[in-house]
C-alpha positions, 0 to 999 in steps of 0.5 A: 974576787971574780975568779974565786966566785967562778971557782966556787960556782964550778965546785958547786956544779961538780958537786951537783953532778956527783950527787946526780950520778949517785942518785941515778945509780941508787935507783931510787930517783926519777930523772925528773927528781934528779934534775929538780934536786941537782939542777943537772939536765938529763943530757948532761947526766947521760953524757957524764954517765957515758964518759965515766963508763968508758974510762 
């Protein structure tokens, strides 16, 4: 059961990151709003954006 819970948490984190990236690209949200709504920090968001742009 613990493994299923771990995968569920990972899936939620990935979904939050996808939402944060979409919010950032929309241009309608501040970084603080994105952090508050998705619980994704600015550094994680910027690292993720940077890795996506270099693929």
